[in-house]
C-alpha positions in Angstrom: 10.1 3.4 23.9 8.9 6.9 24.7 10.5 9.8 22.9 11.6 12.9 24.7 8.8 15.4 23.8 11.3 18.3 24.0 13.4 17.0 21.1 10.6 16.2 18.6 7.6 18.1 17.5 4.3 16.5 16.4 3.3 16.9 12.8 0.2 15.8 11.0 -1.4 15.4 7.6 -4.9 14.7 6.5 -5.4 11.9 4.0 -8.5 11.7 1.8 -9.7 8.1 1.8 -12.9 6.2 0.8 -13.9 6.1 4.4 -13.4 9.9 5.0 -10.5 12.2 5.8 -8.1 10.6 8.2 -5.7 12.6 10.3 -2.3 11.0 10.8 0.0 12.3 13.5 3.7 11.6 14.0 6.6 12.5 16.1 9.7 12.1 14.0 9.4 8.8 12.1 7.0 7.3 14.7 3.2 7.4 14.1 1.4 8.4 17.3 -2.2 8.5 16.0 -4.6 8.0 13.2 -8.0 9.6 13.7 -11.3 9.2 11.8 -13.4 12.3 11.2 -15.7 11.4 14.1 -13.2 9.6 16.3 -14.9 9.2 19.7 -12.0 10.5 21.8 -10.0 12.6 19.3 -7.3 14.6 21.1 -7.3 18.4 20.9 -6.0 19.2 17.3 -3.4 21.5 18.9 -1.5 18.4 20.0 -1.2 17.3 16.3 1.4 20.0 15.6 1.8 21.7 12.3 0.4 20.3 9.2 3.1 18.8 6.9 2.0 16.8 4.0 5.5 15.4 3.3 6.9 12.3 4.8 3.6 10.5 5.1 3.8 8.5 1.9 4.4 5.2 3.6 1.3 5.4 5.7 -0.7 6.7 2.8 0.4 3.9 0.6 -0.3 1.2 3.1 -3.7 2.6 4.0 -4.6 2.8 0.3 -3.6 -0.9 -0.1 -5.5 -1.9 3.0 -8.7 -0.1 1.8 -8.3 -1.7 -1.6 -8.2 -5.1 0.0 -4.6 -5.9 -1.1 -3.0 -5.5 2.3 -3.9 -7.2 5.6 -1.0 -6.2 7.8 0.7 -2.9 8.4 4.4 -2.4 8.6 4.7 1.1 10.1 6.7 2.5 13.1 4.1 3.1 15.8 4.2 4.7 19.2 0.7 5.1 20.5 0.3 7.2 23.6 -1.8 5.9 26.5 -1.9 4.4 29.9 -0.2 1.1 30.6 -3.6 -0.6 30.6 -4.6 1.0 27.3 -1.3 0.0 25.7 -1.9 -3.6 26.8 -5.4 -3.7 25.4 -4.3 -2.1 22.1 -1.5 -4.7 21.8 -4.1 -7.5 22.2 -6.3 -5.9 19.6 -3.3 -5.8 17.2 -3.0 -9.6 17.6 -6.5 -10.3 16.4 -6.0 -11.9 12.9 -7.3 -10.0 9.9 -11.0 -10.9 9.3 -11.6 -12.3 12.7 -13.3 -10.7 15.7 -13.2 -10.9 19.5 -15.2 -9.5 22.4 -14.3 -7.1 25.2 -14.9 -10.0 27.6 -12.5 -12.2 25.8 -9.9 -9.4 25.8 -10.4 -8.9 29.6 -9.9 -12.6 30.2 -6.7 -12.6 28.1 -5.4 -9.8 30.2 -5.8 -12.1 33.2 -6.5 -9.2 35.6 -9.4 -7.7 37.4 -10.5 -5.3 34.6 -13.9 -6.0 33.2 -15.2 -5.9 29.7 -16.5 -2.3 30.1 -13.0 -1.1 31.1 -11.6 -2.9 28.1 -14.2 -1.3 25.9 -13.3 2.1 27.2 -9.6 1.5 26.3 -10.6 0.3 22.8 -12.6 3.5 22.4 -9.5 5.5 23.1 -7.3 3.6 20.6 -5.5 6.2 18.5 -5.2 3.9 15.5 
């Protein structure tokens, strides 16, 4: 479900983690992006809205547990922004079980459409989480 951009304003925080500072962006209660310091296709920081370090405790706690090895699944309200194709690829990525891998070619076959592995790889590179 897309949120009316006129009614909510993006906010972000920066979380210090063992893998570097992660920027977490939200609209209301929905997380719209999580970006590594050198994220390949990091959006313009202006789109992250004002910095607000309150209200990100849930994501901070779950990330800490994940990075400590005590969590394998996240339970967070997500609303990634992308094209229909990107959203389909990202949904497939989310279905890959913890500790397992797949290939861009396998994802392209699972989509059952004409996109090739390179197009799937490009969508993976634009994943905001």
